[in-house]
Each structure stands twice: as structure tokens, then as C-alpha cells.
SEKOLTOR-984482 format. One record per atom (N, C-alpha, C): chain; atom name; residue in three letters; x, y, z; residue number from 0. Coordinates in steps of 0.1 Angstrom, whole numbers. Layout:
# residues N
[A CA ala [X Y Z] NUM];
...
This chain:
# residues 227
[A N unk [-389 -209 -434] 0];
[A CA unk [-396 -207 -421] 0];
[A C unk [-398 -191 -419] 0];
[A N unk [-410 -188 -415] 1];
[A CA unk [-417 -174 -414] 1];
[A C unk [-414 -170 -400] 1];
[A N unk [-410 -178 -389] 2];
[A CA unk [-408 -171 -377] 2];
[A C unk [-394 -163 -378] 2];
[A N unk [-394 -151 -370] 3];
[A CA unk [-384 -144 -368] 3];
[A C unk [-376 -152 -362] 3];
[A N unk [-360 -147 -362] 4];
[A CA unk [-349 -155 -355] 4];
[A C unk [-348 -152 -341] 4];
[A N unk [-344 -161 -334] 5];
[A CA unk [-339 -159 -318] 5];
[A C unk [-324 -160 -318] 5];
[A N unk [-318 -147 -315] 6];
[A CA unk [-305 -146 -315] 6];
[A C unk [-299 -144 -300] 6];
[A N unk [-290 -151 -296] 7];
[A CA unk [-282 -151 -285] 7];
[A C unk [-268 -144 -285] 7];
[A N unk [-266 -134 -277] 8];
[A CA unk [-254 -126 -279] 8];
[A C unk [-248 -127 -265] 8];
[A N unk [-237 -133 -261] 9];
[A CA unk [-229 -136 -247] 9];
[A C unk [-215 -127 -248] 9];
[A N unk [-211 -126 -240] 10];
[A CA unk [-198 -120 -238] 10];
[A C unk [-194 -112 -226] 10];
[A N unk [-180 -107 -223] 11];
[A CA unk [-175 -100 -214] 11];
[A C unk [-181 -85 -213] 11];
[A N unk [-180 -82 -201] 12];
[A CA unk [-185 -69 -198] 12];
[A C unk [-177 -59 -206] 12];
[A N unk [-185 -48 -213] 13];
[A CA unk [-181 -35 -219] 13];
[A C unk [-176 -38 -232] 13];
[A N unk [-181 -52 -238] 14];
[A CA unk [-178 -55 -252] 14];
[A C unk [-191 -48 -260] 14];
[A N unk [-201 -42 -254] 15];
[A CA unk [-210 -36 -263] 15];
[A C unk [-221 -43 -267] 15];
[A N unk [-223 -54 -258] 16];
[A CA unk [-234 -65 -262] 16];
[A C unk [-249 -57 -265] 16];
[A N unk [-251 -48 -253] 17];
[A CA unk [-265 -45 -254] 17];
[A C unk [-267 -34 -265] 17];
[A N unk [-258 -25 -265] 18];
[A CA unk [-259 -14 -277] 18];
[A C unk [-259 -20 -290] 18];
[A N unk [-251 -31 -292] 19];
[A CA unk [-249 -38 -307] 19];
[A C unk [-263 -44 -308] 19];
[A N unk [-266 -51 -298] 20];
[A CA unk [-279 -60 -299] 20];
[A C unk [-292 -50 -303] 20];
[A N unk [-292 -39 -297] 21];
[A CA unk [-301 -28 -301] 21];
[A C unk [-302 -22 -314] 21];
[A N unk [-290 -23 -319] 22];
[A CA unk [-288 -20 -335] 22];
[A C unk [-294 -30 -343] 22];
[A N unk [-289 -42 -339] 23];
[A CA unk [-293 -55 -346] 23];
[A C unk [-308 -57 -348] 23];
[A N unk [-314 -53 -335] 24];
[A CA unk [-328 -53 -333] 24];
[A C unk [-336 -45 -345] 24];
[A N unk [-330 -33 -343] 25];
[A CA unk [-338 -21 -352] 25];
[A C unk [-339 -27 -366] 25];
[A N unk [-325 -31 -370] 26];
[A CA unk [-323 -34 -386] 26];
[A C unk [-333 -48 -389] 26];
[A N unk [-334 -56 -381] 27];
[A CA unk [-341 -70 -385] 27];
[A C unk [-358 -67 -379] 27];
[A N unk [-361 -56 -374] 28];
[A CA unk [-374 -55 -367] 28];
[A C unk [-378 -67 -356] 28];
[A N unk [-368 -70 -347] 29];
[A CA unk [-372 -78 -337] 29];
[A C unk [-370 -69 -323] 29];
[A N unk [-372 -76 -313] 30];
[A CA unk [-372 -71 -300] 30];
[A C unk [-359 -74 -294] 30];
[A N unk [-352 -65 -288] 31];
[A CA unk [-342 -66 -280] 31];
[A C unk [-343 -66 -264] 31];
[A N unk [-338 -78 -258] 32];
[A CA unk [-339 -79 -244] 32];
[A C unk [-326 -79 -238] 32];
[A N unk [-322 -68 -229] 33];
[A CA unk [-312 -67 -223] 33];
[A C unk [-311 -76 -207] 33];
[A N unk [-307 -86 -208] 34];
[A CA unk [-308 -97 -196] 34];
[A C unk [-300 -90 -185] 34];
[A N unk [-289 -82 -188] 35];
[A CA unk [-281 -78 -179] 35];
[A C unk [-287 -69 -170] 35];
[A N unk [-296 -60 -177] 36];
[A CA unk [-304 -49 -170] 36];
[A C unk [-315 -56 -160] 36];
[A N unk [-320 -69 -162] 37];
[A CA unk [-326 -75 -155] 37];
[A C unk [-320 -80 -139] 37];
[A N unk [-309 -82 -139] 38];
[A CA unk [-297 -87 -129] 38];
[A C unk [-296 -74 -124] 38];
[A N unk [-290 -62 -132] 39];
[A CA unk [-290 -50 -124] 39];
[A C unk [-301 -45 -116] 39];
[A N unk [-314 -47 -121] 40];
[A CA unk [-328 -42 -113] 40];
[A C unk [-323 -51 -102] 40];
[A N unk [-323 -63 -100] 41];
[A CA unk [-325 -70 -88] 41];
[A C unk [-315 -65 -79] 41];
[A N unk [-301 -62 -84] 42];
[A CA unk [-291 -58 -75] 42];
[A C unk [-295 -44 -69] 42];
[A N unk [-300 -34 -79] 43];
[A CA unk [-307 -23 -73] 43];
[A C unk [-313 -26 -62] 43];
[A N unk [-323 -34 -63] 44];
[A CA unk [-333 -37 -52] 44];
[A C unk [-325 -41 -39] 44];
[A N unk [-317 -50 -42] 45];
[A CA unk [-309 -55 -29] 45];
[A C unk [-303 -46 -22] 45];
[A N unk [-296 -36 -30] 46];
[A CA unk [-289 -26 -23] 46];
[A C unk [-299 -17 -14] 46];
[A N unk [-309 -16 -20] 47];
[A CA unk [-319 -6 -10] 47];
[A C unk [-325 -16 0] 47];
[A N unk [-326 -27 -3] 48];
[A CA unk [-337 -36 7] 48];
[A C unk [-331 -45 14] 48];
[A N unk [-318 -51 10] 49];
[A CA unk [-313 -65 15] 49];
[A C unk [-297 -63 19] 49];
[A N unk [-296 -53 27] 50];
[A CA unk [-281 -52 32] 50];
[A C unk [-281 -56 47] 50];
[A N unk [-270 -62 49] 51];
[A CA unk [-266 -64 64] 51];
[A C unk [-262 -54 73] 51];
[A N unk [-256 -54 85] 52];
[A CA unk [-254 -44 94] 52];
[A C unk [-242 -37 87] 52];
[A N unk [-234 -43 82] 53];
[A CA unk [-221 -39 74] 53];
[A C unk [-222 -33 59] 53];
[A N unk [-237 -32 55] 54];
[A CA unk [-239 -24 45] 54];
[A C unk [-238 -32 31] 54];
[A N unk [-234 -46 35] 55];
[A CA unk [-232 -54 21] 55];
[A C unk [-245 -63 18] 55];
[A N unk [-246 -67 7] 56];
[A CA unk [-260 -74 4] 56];
[A C unk [-259 -87 8] 56];
[A N unk [-271 -91 18] 57];
[A CA unk [-274 -104 23] 57];
[A C unk [-282 -112 12] 57];
[A N unk [-274 -124 8] 58];
[A CA unk [-281 -132 -1] 58];
[A C unk [-292 -140 6] 58];
[A N unk [-293 -139 17] 59];
[A CA unk [-304 -146 26] 59];
[A C unk [-316 -138 26] 59];
[A N unk [-315 -124 27] 60];
[A CA unk [-323 -115 27] 60];
[A C unk [-329 -115 12] 60];
[A N unk [-320 -111 4] 61];
[A CA unk [-325 -111 -11] 61];
[A C unk [-333 -122 -17] 61];
[A N unk [-329 -135 -12] 62];
[A CA unk [-337 -148 -16] 62];
[A C unk [-351 -145 -10] 62];
[A N unk [-352 -143 3] 63];
[A CA unk [-363 -144 8] 63];
[A C unk [-374 -130 3] 63];
[A N unk [-367 -121 -3] 64];
[A CA unk [-376 -108 -10] 64];
[A C unk [-379 -111 -26] 64];
[A N unk [-372 -121 -32] 65];
[A CA unk [-376 -122 -46] 65];
[A C unk [-390 -122 -51] 65];
[A N unk [-399 -126 -40] 66];
[A CA unk [-412 -125 -44] 66];
[A C unk [-418 -112 -44] 66];
[A N unk [-409 -103 -37] 67];
[A CA unk [-414 -88 -36] 67];
[A C unk [-410 -80 -51] 67];
[A N unk [-400 -86 -58] 68];
[A CA unk [-397 -78 -69] 68];
[A C unk [-404 -80 -83] 68];
[A N unk [-411 -69 -89] 69];
[A CA unk [-415 -70 -102] 69];
[A C unk [-409 -63 -112] 69];
[A N unk [-402 -70 -122] 70];
[A CA unk [-392 -65 -133] 70];
[A C unk [-403 -64 -146] 70];
[A N unk [-403 -53 -151] 71];
[A CA unk [-410 -53 -165] 71];
[A C unk [-402 -43 -176] 71];
[A N unk [-402 -48 -187] 72];
[A CA unk [-398 -38 -197] 72];
[A C unk [-411 -31 -203] 72];
[A N unk [-409 -19 -205] 73];
[A CA unk [-419 -11 -213] 73];
[A C unk [-413 -5 -224] 73];
[A N unk [-421 -5 -235] 74];
[A CA unk [-417 1 -248] 74];
[A C unk [-420 16 -247] 74];
[A N unk [-409 24 -248] 75];
[A CA unk [-408 38 -246] 75];
[A C unk [-403 43 -259] 75];
[A N unk [-409 48 -269] 76];
[A CA unk [-401 55 -281] 76];
[A C unk [-392 44 -288] 76];
[A N unk [-398 33 -287] 77];
[A CA unk [-392 24 -295] 77];
[A C unk [-381 17 -287] 77];
[A N unk [-376 22 -275] 78];
[A CA unk [-369 16 -265] 78];
[A C unk [-374 5 -253] 78];
[A N unk [-369 -4 -251] 79];
[A CA unk [-374 -12 -240] 79];
[A C unk [-368 -8 -225] 79];
[A N unk [-376 -2 -218] 80];
[A CA unk [-372 5 -206] 80];
[A C unk [-374 -1 -195] 80];
[A N unk [-363 -5 -186] 81];
[A CA unk [-368 -12 -173] 81];
[A C unk [-372 -6 -162] 81];
[A N unk [-385 -13 -155] 82];
[A CA unk [-393 -8 -145] 82];
[A C unk [-391 -18 -132] 82];
[A N unk [-385 -13 -121] 83];
[A CA unk [-385 -21 -110] 83];
[A C unk [-398 -17 -99] 83];
[A N unk [-407 -25 -98] 84];
[A CA unk [-419 -22 -90] 84];
[A C unk [-424 -8 -93] 84];
[A N unk [-425 -6 -107] 85];
[A CA unk [-434 4 -112] 85];
[A C unk [-424 17 -114] 85];
[A N unk [-411 17 -110] 86];
[A CA unk [-403 28 -113] 86];
[A C unk [-394 26 -122] 86];
[A N unk [-392 36 -130] 87];
[A CA unk [-381 36 -139] 87];
[A C unk [-367 38 -135] 87];
[A N unk [-358 25 -137] 88];
[A CA unk [-347 25 -130] 88];
[A C unk [-336 22 -139] 88];
[A N unk [-337 28 -154] 89];
[A CA unk [-329 24 -166] 89];
[A C unk [-316 32 -163] 89];
[A N unk [-316 43 -155] 90];
[A CA unk [-304 50 -153] 90];
[A C unk [-298 47 -140] 90];
[A N unk [-306 44 -131] 91];
[A CA unk [-300 40 -118] 91];
[A C unk [-292 26 -117] 91];
[A N unk [-296 20 -125] 92];
[A CA unk [-289 4 -126] 92];
[A C unk [-275 7 -135] 92];
[A N unk [-273 19 -139] 93];
[A CA unk [-261 19 -146] 93];
[A C unk [-249 24 -136] 93];
[A N unk [-252 26 -125] 94];
[A CA unk [-242 32 -115] 94];
[A C unk [-232 24 -111] 94];
[A N unk [-221 30 -107] 95];
[A CA unk [-209 21 -102] 95];
[A C unk [-213 14 -92] 95];
[A N unk [-220 17 -80] 96];
[A CA unk [-223 8 -69] 96];
[A C unk [-230 -5 -76] 96];
[A N unk [-241 -2 -84] 97];
[A CA unk [-247 -16 -89] 97];
[A C unk [-237 -24 -97] 97];
[A N unk [-228 -20 -104] 98];
[A CA unk [-216 -25 -113] 98];
[A C unk [-209 -31 -103] 98];
[A N unk [-206 -27 -92] 99];
[A CA unk [-198 -35 -83] 99];
[A C unk [-202 -49 -75] 99];
[A N unk [-217 -48 -75] 100];
[A CA unk [-221 -58 -68] 100];
[A C unk [-230 -67 -76] 100];
[A N unk [-233 -63 -90] 101];
[A CA unk [-242 -73 -99] 101];
[A C unk [-236 -87 -100] 101];
[A N unk [-222 -90 -100] 102];
[A CA unk [-218 -102 -103] 102];
[A C unk [-222 -110 -89] 102];
[A N unk [-222 -106 -78] 103];
[A CA unk [-224 -111 -65] 103];
[A C unk [-238 -118 -66] 103];
[A N unk [-249 -109 -71] 104];
[A CA unk [-260 -111 -71] 104];
[A C unk [-262 -122 -81] 104];
[A N unk [-258 -120 -94] 105];
[A CA unk [-260 -130 -106] 105];
[A C unk [-256 -142 -102] 105];
[A N unk [-245 -145 -92] 106];
[A CA unk [-243 -160 -91] 106];
[A C unk [-250 -167 -82] 106];
[A N unk [-261 -161 -75] 107];
[A CA unk [-269 -167 -66] 107];
[A C unk [-281 -175 -74] 107];
[A N unk [-279 -190 -71] 108];
[A CA unk [-287 -198 -79] 108];
[A C unk [-301 -196 -78] 108];
[A N unk [-307 -189 -66] 109];
[A CA unk [-321 -189 -67] 109];
[A C unk [-326 -174 -76] 109];
[A N unk [-315 -165 -77] 110];
[A CA unk [-318 -154 -84] 110];
[A C unk [-317 -158 -100] 110];
[A N unk [-309 -166 -104] 111];
[A CA unk [-307 -171 -119] 111];
[A C unk [-321 -179 -123] 111];
[A N unk [-326 -187 -112] 112];
[A CA unk [-336 -195 -113] 112];
[A C unk [-352 -186 -115] 112];
[A N unk [-350 -175 -109] 113];
[A CA unk [-362 -165 -108] 113];
[A C unk [-361 -160 -122] 113];
[A N unk [-352 -155 -129] 114];
[A CA unk [-352 -149 -142] 114];
[A C unk [-351 -158 -154] 114];
[A N unk [-348 -172 -151] 115];
[A CA unk [-344 -182 -161] 115];
[A C unk [-357 -182 -169] 115];
[A N unk [-369 -184 -163] 116];
[A CA unk [-383 -188 -170] 116];
[A C unk [-389 -176 -176] 116];
[A N unk [-387 -164 -169] 117];
[A CA unk [-390 -151 -175] 117];
[A C unk [-386 -150 -188] 117];
[A N unk [-372 -153 -189] 118];
[A CA unk [-364 -150 -202] 118];
[A C unk [-369 -160 -212] 118];
[A N unk [-369 -170 -209] 119];
[A CA unk [-375 -182 -219] 119];
[A C unk [-388 -180 -226] 119];
[A N unk [-398 -173 -216] 120];
[A CA unk [-411 -170 -219] 120];
[A C unk [-411 -159 -230] 120];
[A N unk [-403 -152 -229] 121];
[A CA unk [-402 -138 -237] 121];
[A C unk [-396 -143 -251] 121];
[A N unk [-389 -154 -251] 122];
[A CA unk [-382 -156 -265] 122];
[A C unk [-391 -168 -274] 122];
[A N unk [-401 -174 -265] 123];
[A CA unk [-410 -185 -271] 123];
[A C unk [-414 -183 -285] 123];
[A N unk [-419 -169 -290] 124];
[A CA unk [-425 -166 -300] 124];
[A C unk [-416 -162 -312] 124];
[A N unk [-403 -161 -308] 125];
[A CA unk [-394 -159 -317] 125];
[A C unk [-393 -143 -320] 125];
[A N unk [-385 -138 -328] 126];
[A CA unk [-383 -123 -331] 126];
[A C unk [-377 -117 -320] 126];
[A N unk [-365 -121 -314] 127];
[A CA unk [-362 -116 -302] 127];
[A C unk [-345 -119 -303] 127];
[A N unk [-340 -109 -297] 128];
[A CA unk [-324 -108 -295] 128];
[A C unk [-320 -106 -280] 128];
[A N unk [-313 -115 -273] 129];
[A CA unk [-310 -115 -258] 129];
[A C unk [-294 -113 -258] 129];
[A N unk [-291 -104 -248] 130];
[A CA unk [-275 -104 -247] 130];
[A C unk [-274 -107 -232] 130];
[A N unk [-264 -112 -227] 131];
[A CA unk [-261 -115 -215] 131];
[A C unk [-248 -123 -212] 131];
[A N unk [-247 -133 -203] 132];
[A CA unk [-234 -141 -201] 132];
[A C unk [-235 -158 -203] 132];
[A N unk [-250 -163 -203] 133];
[A CA unk [-252 -175 -203] 133];
[A C unk [-265 -177 -214] 133];
[A N unk [-266 -168 -222] 134];
[A CA unk [-278 -168 -232] 134];
[A C unk [-277 -181 -239] 134];
[A N unk [-269 -182 -245] 135];
[A CA unk [-266 -193 -258] 135];
[A C unk [-260 -208 -251] 135];
[A N unk [-258 -208 -237] 136];
[A CA unk [-253 -221 -231] 136];
[A C unk [-265 -225 -221] 136];
[A N unk [-271 -215 -216] 137];
[A CA unk [-283 -221 -205] 137];
[A C unk [-298 -215 -209] 137];
[A N unk [-298 -202 -211] 138];
[A CA unk [-310 -196 -212] 138];
[A C unk [-316 -200 -227] 138];
[A N unk [-311 -198 -238] 139];
[A CA unk [-316 -202 -252] 139];
[A C unk [-306 -210 -258] 139];
[A N unk [-305 -222 -252] 140];
[A CA unk [-296 -231 -260] 140];
[A C unk [-299 -237 -272] 140];
[A N unk [-313 -233 -278] 141];
[A CA unk [-316 -238 -292] 141];
[A C unk [-319 -224 -300] 141];
[A N unk [-312 -214 -295] 142];
[A CA unk [-313 -200 -303] 142];
[A C unk [-308 -205 -319] 142];
[A N unk [-315 -198 -326] 143];
[A CA unk [-310 -200 -340] 143];
[A C unk [-298 -194 -343] 143];
[A N unk [-292 -184 -337] 144];
[A CA unk [-277 -177 -340] 144];
[A C unk [-272 -174 -323] 144];
[A N unk [-259 -177 -325] 145];
[A CA unk [-251 -176 -311] 145];
[A C unk [-239 -168 -314] 145];
[A N unk [-237 -157 -307] 146];
[A CA unk [-223 -152 -310] 146];
[A C unk [-218 -147 -293] 146];
[A N unk [-205 -147 -296] 147];
[A CA unk [-199 -145 -283] 147];
[A C unk [-187 -132 -286] 147];
[A N unk [-189 -122 -276] 148];
[A CA unk [-181 -111 -279] 148];
[A C unk [-171 -108 -270] 148];
[A N unk [-160 -106 -273] 149];
[A CA unk [-145 -105 -266] 149];
[A C unk [-139 -90 -268] 149];
[A N unk [-131 -87 -261] 150];
[A CA unk [-123 -74 -263] 150];
[A C unk [-111 -74 -255] 150];
[A N unk [-99 -68 -258] 151];
[A CA unk [-92 -68 -247] 151];
[A C unk [-95 -59 -234] 151];
[A N unk [-89 -61 -222] 152];
[A CA unk [-93 -55 -208] 152];
[A C unk [-89 -42 -210] 152];
[A N unk [-79 -37 -217] 153];
[A CA unk [-76 -21 -216] 153];
[A C unk [-87 -15 -226] 153];
[A N unk [-92 -22 -238] 154];
[A CA unk [-101 -16 -245] 154];
[A C unk [-113 -14 -236] 154];
[A N unk [-118 -28 -232] 155];
[A CA unk [-130 -25 -223] 155];
[A C unk [-132 -15 -214] 155];
[A N unk [-119 -15 -206] 156];
[A CA unk [-118 -4 -195] 156];
[A C unk [-121 10 -203] 156];
[A N unk [-113 14 -212] 157];
[A CA unk [-116 26 -219] 157];
[A C unk [-132 29 -221] 157];
[A N unk [-138 20 -226] 158];
[A CA unk [-151 21 -229] 158];
[A C unk [-160 23 -220] 158];
[A N unk [-157 15 -208] 159];
[A CA unk [-167 16 -196] 159];
[A C unk [-162 30 -189] 159];
[A N unk [-151 35 -189] 160];
[A CA unk [-145 46 -180] 160];
[A C unk [-153 57 -189] 160];
[A N unk [-152 57 -204] 161];
[A CA unk [-158 68 -210] 161];
[A C unk [-176 69 -207] 161];
[A N unk [-180 56 -205] 162];
[A CA unk [-195 55 -202] 162];
[A C unk [-197 63 -191] 162];
[A N unk [-189 58 -178] 163];
[A CA unk [-193 65 -167] 163];
[A C unk [-190 79 -165] 163];
[A N unk [-180 85 -174] 164];
[A CA unk [-177 100 -174] 164];
[A C unk [-189 106 -179] 164];
[A N unk [-195 101 -191] 165];
[A CA unk [-206 106 -197] 165];
[A C unk [-218 107 -188] 165];
[A N unk [-217 101 -179] 166];
[A CA unk [-229 100 -168] 166];
[A C unk [-225 109 -158] 166];
[A N unk [-215 116 -157] 167];
[A CA unk [-211 122 -149] 167];
[A C unk [-208 116 -134] 167];
[A N unk [-204 105 -136] 168];
[A CA unk [-200 96 -124] 168];
[A C unk [-183 97 -122] 168];
[A N unk [-179 101 -109] 169];
[A CA unk [-164 101 -106] 169];
[A C unk [-158 89 -103] 169];
[A N unk [-149 85 -113] 170];
[A CA unk [-141 74 -114] 170];
[A C unk [-127 76 -120] 170];
[A N unk [-120 65 -120] 171];
[A CA unk [-104 65 -128] 171];
[A C unk [-104 53 -134] 171];
[A N unk [-96 53 -143] 172];
[A CA unk [-93 43 -152] 172];
[A C unk [-87 29 -145] 172];
[A N unk [-81 31 -136] 173];
[A CA unk [-74 18 -130] 173];
[A C unk [-84 14 -122] 173];
[A N unk [-93 19 -114] 174];
[A CA unk [-107 16 -107] 174];
[A C unk [-116 7 -113] 174];
[A N unk [-118 13 -125] 175];
[A CA unk [-127 7 -137] 175];
[A C unk [-121 -8 -142] 175];
[A N unk [-108 -8 -144] 176];
[A CA unk [-101 -18 -149] 176];
[A C unk [-102 -28 -138] 176];
[A N unk [-100 -28 -126] 177];
[A CA unk [-99 -36 -116] 177];
[A C unk [-114 -43 -114] 177];
[A N unk [-124 -31 -116] 178];
[A CA unk [-138 -38 -113] 178];
[A C unk [-141 -49 -124] 178];
[A N unk [-135 -43 -139] 179];
[A CA unk [-138 -54 -148] 179];
[A C unk [-131 -69 -147] 179];
[A N unk [-118 -68 -142] 180];
[A CA unk [-109 -80 -139] 180];
[A C unk [-118 -88 -129] 180];
[A N unk [-122 -81 -118] 181];
[A CA unk [-128 -89 -108] 181];
[A C unk [-144 -96 -113] 181];
[A N unk [-150 -89 -120] 182];
[A CA unk [-164 -92 -126] 182];
[A C unk [-160 -102 -136] 182];
[A N unk [-149 -101 -145] 183];
[A CA unk [-144 -113 -154] 183];
[A C unk [-145 -125 -144] 183];
[A N unk [-134 -124 -134] 184];
[A CA unk [-131 -138 -126] 184];
[A C unk [-144 -144 -121] 184];
[A N unk [-154 -133 -114] 185];
[A CA unk [-165 -137 -109] 185];
[A C unk [-177 -145 -118] 185];
[A N unk [-178 -139 -129] 186];
[A CA unk [-187 -143 -139] 186];
[A C unk [-183 -158 -145] 186];
[A N unk [-169 -158 -146] 187];
[A CA unk [-163 -170 -154] 187];
[A C unk [-162 -183 -142] 187];
[A N unk [-161 -179 -132] 188];
[A CA unk [-158 -190 -122] 188];
[A C unk [-170 -194 -114] 188];
[A N unk [-179 -187 -115] 189];
[A CA unk [-193 -192 -106] 189];
[A C unk [-197 -206 -110] 189];
[A N unk [-203 -212 -100] 190];
[A CA unk [-206 -225 -102] 190];
[A C unk [-220 -224 -110] 190];
[A N unk [-228 -217 -109] 191];
[A CA unk [-241 -217 -117] 191];
[A C unk [-240 -209 -130] 191];
[A N unk [-242 -215 -141] 192];
[A CA unk [-242 -207 -153] 192];
[A C unk [-229 -198 -156] 192];
[A N unk [-218 -203 -156] 193];
[A CA unk [-206 -193 -157] 193];
[A C unk [-206 -189 -170] 193];
[A N unk [-201 -178 -171] 194];
[A CA unk [-197 -172 -185] 194];
[A C unk [-188 -181 -193] 194];
[A N unk [-192 -184 -205] 195];
[A CA unk [-183 -193 -214] 195];
[A C unk [-189 -190 -227] 195];
[A N unk [-182 -195 -238] 196];
[A CA unk [-186 -194 -251] 196];
[A C unk [-193 -209 -255] 196];
[A N unk [-206 -206 -258] 197];
[A CA unk [-212 -219 -263] 197];
[A C unk [-206 -225 -275] 197];
[A N unk [-205 -239 -277] 198];
[A CA unk [-198 -247 -285] 198];
[A C unk [-201 -242 -301] 198];
[A N unk [-211 -239 -303] 199];
[A CA unk [-218 -234 -317] 199];
[A C unk [-218 -219 -318] 199];
[A N unk [-212 -212 -308] 200];
[A CA unk [-213 -198 -309] 200];
[A C unk [-204 -190 -317] 200];
[A N unk [-204 -181 -327] 201];
[A CA unk [-193 -173 -333] 201];
[A C unk [-186 -165 -325] 201];
[A N unk [-173 -166 -325] 202];
[A CA unk [-164 -155 -316] 202];
[A C unk [-163 -144 -323] 202];
[A N unk [-163 -131 -318] 203];
[A CA unk [-160 -118 -325] 203];
[A C unk [-151 -110 -314] 203];
[A N unk [-140 -111 -317] 204];
[A CA unk [-131 -99 -309] 204];
[A C unk [-133 -87 -316] 204];
[A N unk [-139 -77 -307] 205];
[A CA unk [-141 -63 -313] 205];
[A C unk [-134 -53 -306] 205];
[A N unk [-120 -58 -304] 206];
[A CA unk [-113 -48 -297] 206];
[A C unk [-109 -37 -307] 206];
[A N unk [-109 -38 -319] 207];
[A CA unk [-106 -30 -330] 207];
[A C unk [-117 -26 -338] 207];
[A N unk [-130 -31 -333] 208];
[A CA unk [-141 -29 -341] 208];
[A C unk [-151 -19 -334] 208];
[A N unk [-156 -10 -343] 209];
[A CA unk [-168 -2 -337] 209];
[A C unk [-180 -11 -334] 209];
[A N unk [-189 -4 -327] 210];
[A CA unk [-203 -11 -325] 210];
[A C unk [-210 -14 -339] 210];
[A N unk [-211 -3 -348] 211];
[A CA unk [-217 -4 -358] 211];
[A C unk [-209 -17 -367] 211];
[A N unk [-198 -17 -368] 212];
[A CA unk [-187 -27 -376] 212];
[A C unk [-191 -41 -369] 212];
[A N unk [-193 -42 -356] 213];
[A CA unk [-195 -56 -349] 213];
[A C unk [-209 -61 -353] 213];
[A N unk [-220 -50 -354] 214];
[A CA unk [-233 -52 -356] 214];
[A C unk [-234 -57 -372] 214];
[A N unk [-226 -52 -379] 215];
[A CA unk [-226 -55 -394] 215];
[A C unk [-220 -68 -396] 215];
[A N unk [-211 -74 -389] 216];
[A CA unk [-205 -87 -388] 216];
[A C unk [-220 -99 -387] 216];
[A N unk [-224 -96 -374] 217];
[A CA unk [-235 -105 -371] 217];
[A C unk [-245 -106 -382] 217];
[A N unk [-250 -92 -384] 218];
[A CA unk [-260 -92 -394] 218];
[A C unk [-257 -100 -410] 218];
[A N unk [-244 -99 -411] 219];
[A CA unk [-240 -108 -422] 219];
[A C unk [-244 -123 -422] 219];
[A N unk [-240 -127 -409] 220];
[A CA unk [-243 -142 -407] 220];
[A C unk [-258 -143 -407] 220];
[A N unk [-264 -134 -399] 221];
[A CA unk [-281 -137 -397] 221];
[A C unk [-284 -137 -412] 221];
[A N unk [-284 -128 -419] 222];
[A CA unk [-292 -126 -431] 222];
[A C unk [-287 -136 -441] 222];
[A N unk [-274 -140 -440] 223];
[A CA unk [-267 -152 -450] 223];
[A C unk [-274 -164 -448] 223];
[A N unk [-282 -167 -437] 224];
[A CA unk [-288 -180 -434] 224];
[A C unk [-304 -179 -436] 224];
[A N unk [-309 -188 -443] 225];
[A CA unk [-324 -186 -444] 225];
[A C unk [-330 -195 -432] 225];
[A N unk [-339 -189 -426] 226];
[A CA unk [-343 -197 -415] 226];
[A C unk [-359 -205 -420] 226];
């Protein structure tokens, strides 16, 4: 089969899904789509435009304004950069305020439906790797390869804390850990497309693996199977 593979990578927050997927995409010459960035983009829009009198995101306001959201990835220097209504938001979507509220936004059925077809359309021609929380179970159930990443909560906290500090964001280890615990619970227990391992997905615990080592394990599987 000449078509390039479709690869689905799901897993918990801060298991390195996005950066690992980018490495694999470069190795295989395929496109990487960070679906989490799409949900973060909508969350950023909601924070700016859809809050109630208490400063919390109003799901009703957000749903009514989904039609006003234009998300697109642009290839800049070999990297897909997210633009929200024409503005580069690749850095802004990684802030603590967005991280704190993205799970709430992502569990809204209307938001998931809004993004579902967009993601499927991008994968139709093959040659793509997507990472998220329901790629192998809902978005791309027929993906050629499926992987599920996990790691210990303390290791994931360390990674996320280090990432935030590198972005000059003031935070502390315990606050980051609590945020991840809450996100895990919200993502796993939501009624629509909960985070779970697809039955045919390969589980990789990368608590003690680097991103390069995790990517290599995935590449060995992909390259070992002829499509």
C-alpha cells in the first residue's frame, strides 16, 4: 500500500504526546496535528469572549459563538503553528489559565462535534499523526496505528512544571500536580469521548523514557509493519 500511515496517539497530560508526535512526523515525512492545540485555541477564545459575570467560561455563550471561531494550522519553518481568527496563538494557548480550563471546554458536546469533522477531514488522505485523548477511540477509529501514552503523576508534574518555568510562568510543583489530577479526572469521566485506551492501542509507559526513546519505540512498530 503506497498511502502513508495514519497514526493515533492518545494519553494523559504531560506524557509528551505532542513533542513525540512531532519527532515521529519528521522521521516519517508525514504531518503532525496537535488536536490538543485546537481545544486550547477554543478555550483561549472562550476566556476572552465567553465569560459570565463571575469571570468563568459560560458554556452557553461559547456554544452560541462557535461559528465565530476560525482555527487553522499554518506551516512555518516546517512546524504547524495554530492561528485563531488570523492571530498566532501558539504561545498563548500554553498558559496556565488556558490549561486550567481546557478540560471544561473539551467536555462540551458541541465543541467536540465542532472539531470532529475538521480532524477527520485532515486525515482522509493519510500521511498524518494526530495526538489527543480520543483520537484512536472516536476521531480516527480506523487509524493504521494506535498508541496510548502514560506516566506516573509525579513524573508528569515534573515535566509540566519544568515547561512552565521555561516559559517564565510563576507556579509551584503542588499546584501543577493538582491541576493534572483534576484534568485526569475530568478527561476520564466526561460523558462525551472520555479519555481511555482503545482496545487495539499499544500502551507505552514512558515514566522512565525520554521523548526520543518513546518516539523510537513507536517508530519500531510503524516501520516493522508494511502497509
